[in-house]
C-alpha positions in Angstrom: -93.5 15.6 -73.0 -96.9 16.1 -74.5 -97.0 19.9 -73.7 -93.6 20.2 -75.5 -94.9 18.4 -78.6 -98.1 20.5 -78.7 -96.0 23.7 -78.5 -93.9 22.6 -81.4 -97.1 21.8 -83.3 -98.4 25.3 -82.5 -95.2 26.9 -83.7 -95.4 25.0 -86.9 -99.0 26.2 -87.4 -97.9 29.8 -86.7 -95.3 29.5 -89.4 -97.7 27.9 -91.9 -100.3 30.6 -91.1 -97.7 33.3 -91.8 -96.9 31.7 -95.1 -100.6 31.6 -96.0 -101.0 35.2 -94.9 -98.1 36.4 -97.1 -99.4 34.4 -100.1 -102.9 35.8 -99.7 -101.7 39.4 -99.6 -100.2 38.8 -103.0 -103.4 37.4 -104.3 -105.6 39.6 -106.5 -108.8 38.6 -104.6 -108.3 39.7 -101.0 -110.7 38.5 -98.5 -110.7 40.3 -95.1 -112.7 37.5 -93.4 -109.8 35.1 -94.2 -107.3 37.4 -92.6 -109.6 37.9 -89.6 -110.0 34.2 -89.2 -106.2 33.6 -89.6 -105.4 36.3 -87.0 -107.9 34.7 -84.6 -106.2 31.3 -85.1 -102.7 32.8 -84.5 -104.0 34.5 -81.3 -105.5 31.3 -80.1 -102.2 29.4 -80.7 -100.2 32.0 -78.9 -102.6 31.9 -75.9 -102.2 28.1 -75.8 -98.5 28.5 -75.7 -98.9 31.1 -72.8 -101.1 28.6 -71.0 -98.4 25.9 -71.1 -95.7 28.1 -69.5 -96.5 27.4 -65.8 -96.8 23.7 -66.4 -93.5 23.5 -68.3 -91.7 25.5 -65.6 -92.8 23.0 -63.1 -95.5 24.9 -61.1 -98.4 23.2 -59.4 -101.1 24.8 -61.6 -103.8 24.3 -58.9 -101.9 26.8 -56.7 -101.5 29.2 -59.6 -105.2 29.6 -60.1 -105.6 31.1 -56.6 -102.5 33.3 -56.8 -103.4 34.7 -60.3 -106.9 35.5 -59.3 -105.9 37.4 -56.2 -102.7 39.1 -57.3 -101.8 39.3 -61.1 -98.1 39.9 -61.6 -96.4 40.8 -64.9 -94.0 37.9 -64.5 -96.6 35.4 -63.3 -95.8 32.6 -62.4 -92.2 33.2 -61.6 -93.1 35.7 -58.9 -95.0 33.2 -56.8 -93.8 32.9 -53.2 -93.4 29.2 -53.7 -90.8 28.1 -56.2 -91.4 25.3 -58.7 -90.3 21.8 -57.9 -86.5 21.3 -58.0 -85.7 19.3 -61.0 -83.4 19.5 -64.0 -86.2 18.3 -66.2 -88.3 21.5 -66.3 -89.5 22.6 -69.7 -87.5 25.8 -69.7 -85.4 24.8 -72.7 -88.4 23.6 -74.7 -90.2 26.9 -74.2 -87.4 29.0 -75.8 -88.4 28.4 -79.5 -92.2 28.7 -78.9 -91.7 31.9 -76.8 -89.4 33.4 -79.5 -91.8 32.7 -82.4 -95.0 33.6 -80.5 -93.6 36.9 -79.3 -93.1 37.9 -83.0 -96.7 37.3 -84.1 -97.9 40.8 -85.3 -101.6 40.1 -84.7 -101.1 39.5 -81.0 -101.5 42.5 -78.7 -98.2 44.2 -77.8 -98.8 43.7 -74.1 -99.0 39.9 -74.7 -95.9 39.9 -76.9 -94.1 41.9 -74.2 -95.2 39.3 -71.6 -93.8 36.5 -73.8 -90.5 38.4 -74.1 -90.5 38.8 -70.3 -90.8 35.0 -70.0 -88.0 34.5 -72.4 -85.8 37.0 -70.5 -86.6 35.2 -67.2 -85.5 31.9 -68.7 -82.3 33.7 -70.0 -81.7 34.9 -66.5 -81.7 31.3 -65.3 -78.6 30.6 -67.5 -80.2 29.2 -70.7 -77.7 30.4 -73.3 -80.2 30.1 -76.2 -82.7 32.3 -74.4 -80.0 34.9 -73.8 -79.4 35.2 -77.6 -83.1 35.3 -78.6 -84.6 37.5 -75.9 -84.0 40.7 -77.8 -84.6 39.3 -81.3 -87.7 39.1 -83.5 -88.4 35.9 -85.5 -87.6 36.3 -89.1 -89.3 33.0 -90.0 -92.7 34.5 -89.7 -91.7 37.2 -92.3 -90.4 34.6 -94.7 -86.7 35.4 -94.1 -84.1 33.0 -92.8 -83.0 33.3 -89.2 -79.5 34.7 -88.5 -78.7 31.7 -86.3 -79.2 28.0 -86.0 -81.3 26.8 -83.1 -81.6 23.0 -82.7 -84.2 22.7 -79.9 -85.6 19.3 -80.8 
C-alpha cells in the first residue's frame, strides 16, 4: 500500500515539475542550473518508480539482488526462473499509471523509457486492459495537454 502511495506522489511530482519546466521556458530569465536540477529530480523519481516494480509485482527482492547481479535481463524481474507469489493482490494495476507517465519523461534516457514501456507491455500481456491501451501511448499530461482517455486508477 505504501509503495503505491509513494508512486502516486512521484507521478504528481513529475507532473508538477513538467509544469514548472514549461513555465520557466517562457520566462525571460532562463537559468540552465534550474533545468539541470529539475531534470535530475525527474530522473530520480523515475528511478524510484523503477525500483518499486519488483516489489509491487510480488517478487522476493532478496532473491532479485543475486539474479540481477549475475544475469541482467531486459525484462527483469519477469524473466526470473521463480515466479512471484500467487496472489490477486499484486501491484500490477497500481503500476500502470506511474509506468505510463514515467516512460514519457523526456529527460530520462531512451533505454530506461524503453524498459518502462516493456514493463507496461508485460503487464498488458497479463490481461490488464488499461495497460493494453496505454502501452503504445505517450503521456500528454507532461506536455500540458489533456489525455485522450480517462484512467481512474485510484
